[in-house]
GULO-679470 format. One record per residue: residue number from 1; residue in one letter; z, y, x of N, C-alpha, C, CB in turn. Coordinates in steps of 0.05 Angstrom, whole numbers, padded with zeros to 5 digits. Atoms other than C-alpha are relative to their C-alpha. Glycine has a CB too. Example, Ala and Ser with C-alpha at 12.3 -4.5 7.8 and 13.67 -1.06 7.14 Angstrom:
2
  num  residu    n_pz    n_py    n_px   ca_pz   ca_py   ca_px    c_pz    c_py    c_px   cb_pz   cb_py   cb_px
    1       a   00000  -00024   00018   00156  -00090   00246   00000   00024   00018   00025   00001  -00020
    2       s  -00001  -00024  -00016   00143  -00021   00273   00014   00022  -00015  -00029   00009   00009
//
This chain:
76
  num  residu    n_pz    n_py    n_px   ca_pz   ca_py   ca_px    c_pz    c_py    c_px   cb_pz   cb_py   cb_px
    1       m   00009   00015   00011   00584   01361  -00756   00016  -00006  -00030  -00003  -00019   00018
    2       g  -00018  -00005   00030   00640   01380  -00805   00020  -00009   00015  -00006  -00018  -00034
    3       q  -00036   00011  -00004   00720   01369  -00810  -00001  -00019  -00008   00024   00012  -00015
    4       l  -00004   00020   00013   00747   01305  -00820   00026   00006  -00006  -00005  -00025   00012
    5       d  -00027  -00001   00007   00810   01325  -00850   00009  -00019  -00017   00006   00021  -00010
    6       r  -00016   00022   00020   00814   01270  -00905  -00004  -00029   00010  -00012   00001  -00033
    7       i   00002   00027  -00019   00801   01221  -00851   00035  -00010   00013  -00024   00010   00031
    8       t  -00028  -00002  -00013   00878   01191  -00839   00000  -00037   00019   00033   00006  -00033
    9       q  -00005   00021  -00003   00898   01138  -00795   00032  -00005  -00001  -00013  -00006   00020
   10       q  -00029  -00005  -00006   00967   01111  -00795   00002  -00036   00007   00023   00017  -00031
   11       p  -00003   00030  -00007   00995   01041  -00770   00007  -00010  -00016   00013  -00008   00017
   12       d  -00012   00023   00019   01032   01013  -00826  -00022   00012  -00035   00047   00005  -00003
   13       v   00019   00003   00018   00971   01036  -00872  -00025  -00015  -00001  -00006   00019  -00004
   14       m   00024   00015  -00004   00916   00978  -00875  -00003  -00008   00036  -00028   00021  -00013
   15       g   00007   00007  -00022   00930   00958  -00808  -00006   00017   00022  -00016  -00013  -00003
   16       g   00010  -00026  -00021   00919   01032  -00772  -00031   00005  -00007   00002  -00009   00038
   17       k   00031  -00010   00004   00845   01025  -00801  -00005   00028  -00008  -00015  -00015  -00021
   18       a   00001  -00026  -00001   00812   01092  -00811  -00007  -00002  -00032  -00021   00015   00022
   19       c  -00015   00002   00039   00833   01109  -00896  -00008   00029  -00008   00047  -00004  -00006
   20       i   00009  -00024   00001   00811   01168  -00936   00034   00006  -00009  -00029   00006  -00020
   21       r  -00021  -00015  -00005   00866   01211  -00942   00034  -00013  -00007  -00007   00025  -00015
   22       g  -00022   00015   00000   00921   01161  -00937   00006  -00023  -00008   00013   00009  -00009
   23       m  -00017   00020   00022   00913   01117  -00991  -00012  -00033   00013  -00011   00008  -00042
   24       r   00011   00028  -00005   00884   01039  -00981  -00024  -00003  -00003   00011  -00020  -00014
   25       i   00032  -00002  -00002   00814   01053  -00981  -00012   00009   00022  -00010   00014  -00019
   26       t   00014  -00001  -00037   00781   01043  -00909  -00025   00018  -00004  -00013  -00037   00018
   27       v   00024  -00012  -00006   00725   01081  -00888  -00025  -00021   00007   00007   00019   00022
   28       g   00013   00032  -00004   00696   01011  -00875  -00017  -00005  -00031   00030  -00029   00006
   29       m   00002  -00001   00029   00701   01005  -00948  -00022   00017  -00018   00025   00008  -00008
   30       v   00018  -00024   00013   00667   01064  -00972  -00024  -00004   00012   00009   00031   00004
   31       v   00018  -00008  -00015   00612   01068  -00920  -00014  -00035  -00009   00010   00011   00034
   32       g   00021   00027   00006   00594   00986  -00936  -00012   00001  -00027   00015  -00030   00002
   33       q   00013   00001   00036   00585   01012  -01016  -00027   00006   00016   00013   00030  -00032
   34       v   00028  -00021  -00007   00532   01058  -00983  -00017  -00008   00011   00002   00022   00015
   35       g   00017   00022  -00020   00501   01012  -00935  -00015  -00015  -00020   00020  -00022   00020
   36       a   00006   00013   00016   00494   00959  -00988  -00024   00017  -00022   00025  -00009  -00009
   37       g   00010  -00007   00019   00456   01006  -01029   00011   00018  -00031  -00009  -00021  -00003
   38       h  -00015  -00018   00016   00503   01043  -01075   00000   00030   00002   00023  -00006   00003
   39       s   00011  -00021  -00007   00494   01108  -01095   00025   00014   00007  -00019   00013  -00019
   40       v  -00030  -00015   00002   00556   01167  -01078   00014  -00004  -00029  -00004   00035   00003
   41       e  -00012  -00003   00027   00561   01172  -01153   00009  -00031  -00007  -00025   00014  -00022
   42       e  -00009   00017   00010   00562   01103  -01162   00038  -00015   00020  -00031  -00019  -00002
   43       v  -00025   00002  -00024   00620   01100  -01095   00023   00011  -00023  -00005   00024   00035
   44       l  -00008  -00020   00018   00650   01148  -01150   00015  -00015  -00025  -00028   00018  -00008
   45       t   00004   00017   00022   00650   01104  -01206   00018  -00011   00001  -00019  -00016  -00003
   46       d  -00013   00030  -00007   00678   01043  -01171   00034   00006   00013  -00024  -00018   00029
   47       y  -00027  -00009  -00010   00734   01085  -01141   00004   00032  -00003   00003  -00009   00031
   48       p  -00004  -00035   00011   00756   01143  -01185   00021   00022   00012   00010   00000  -00029
   49       y  -00018  -00008  -00015   00803   01163  -01148  -00003   00025   00031   00008  -00026   00004
   50       l   00007  -00011  -00029   00763   01186  -01094  -00018   00025  -00009  -00018  -00026   00022
   51       e   00017  -00024   00010   00721   01255  -01089  -00020  -00002   00021   00015   00031  -00003
   52       r   00041  -00001  -00021   00644   01270  -01061   00018   00007   00030  -00036   00045  -00014
   53       e  -00004  -00010  -00023   00682   01302  -01002   00009  -00023   00019   00018   00023  -00001
   54       d  -00007   00021  -00017   00713   01232  -00987  -00019  -00019   00012   00016  -00015  -00013
   55       v   00026   00009  -00012   00653   01200  -00988  -00015   00012   00023  -00017  -00001  -00018
   56       m   00016  -00015  -00028   00618   01243  -00942   00000   00010   00017  -00009   00013   00002
   57       q  -00011   00000  -00027   00670   01254  -00890   00005  -00023   00008   00021   00014   00004
   58       a  -00003   00049  -00008   00674   01167  -00894  -00025  -00005   00022  -00015  -00032  -00044
   59       i   00024   00004  -00004   00604   01174  -00881  -00007   00019   00030  -00017   00007  -00028
   60       r  -00002  -00012  -00026   00609   01236  -00822   00014  -00023   00023   00019   00029  -00005
   61       y  -00017   00020  -00008   00672   01192  -00798  -00024  -00032   00017   00019  -00007  -00034
   62       a   00023   00020  -00004   00619   01131  -00783  -00020   00003   00016  -00011  -00004  -00019
   63       a   00017  -00020  -00021   00569   01170  -00758   00007   00001   00034   00005   00031  -00011
   64       r  -00012  -00007  -00022   00609   01196  -00705   00012  -00024   00029   00023   00015  -00014
   65       r  -00010   00011  -00011   00643   01131  -00687  -00031  -00013   00010   00024  -00012  -00013
   66       a   00021   00008  -00005   00569   01103  -00687  -00011   00013   00035  -00017   00009  -00028
   67       e   00021  -00017  -00028   00547   01151  -00624   00024  -00002   00018  -00014   00043  -00005
   68       e  -00022  -00005  -00029   00614   01136  -00581  -00013  -00018   00020   00036  -00012  -00004
   69       r   00010   00012  -00031   00600   01110  -00513   00022  -00018   00008  -00004   00025   00027
   70       e  -00019   00018  -00020   00645   01048  -00482  -00002   00005   00024  -00004  -00026   00000
   71       v   00006  -00003  -00034   00655   01066  -00410   00020  -00020   00007   00007   00032   00017
   72       m  -00019   00023  -00015   00681   01003  -00374   00014   00008   00025  -00018  -00025   00009
   73       l  -00015  -00007  -00024   00737   01014  -00329   00004  -00020   00025   00025   00009  -00008
   74       l  -00005   00021  -00022   00737   00977  -00264   00032  -00009   00010  -00014   00014   00026
   75       i  -00027   00005  -00006   00807   00954  -00242   00009  -00009   00028   00007  -00019  -00017
   76       a  -00003   00007  -00037   00823   00948  -00166   00017  -00024   00004   00017   00027   00019
//
């Protein structure tokens, strides 16, 4: 599915949420814009410091997270 080298998570940046290249732009903000119907070009206009690959990696990251399974562990 491709590398995600532009997605960062740091405890001191946006509360540890997944961000774009350490900036205060979360993956959720970017994916939310696309999900609301904005084109990649519109997102890039709204956030001029982002690059096309930033947006594409945010979408790939969200897709991977959506496919994760949560496994319940029983504690005896």
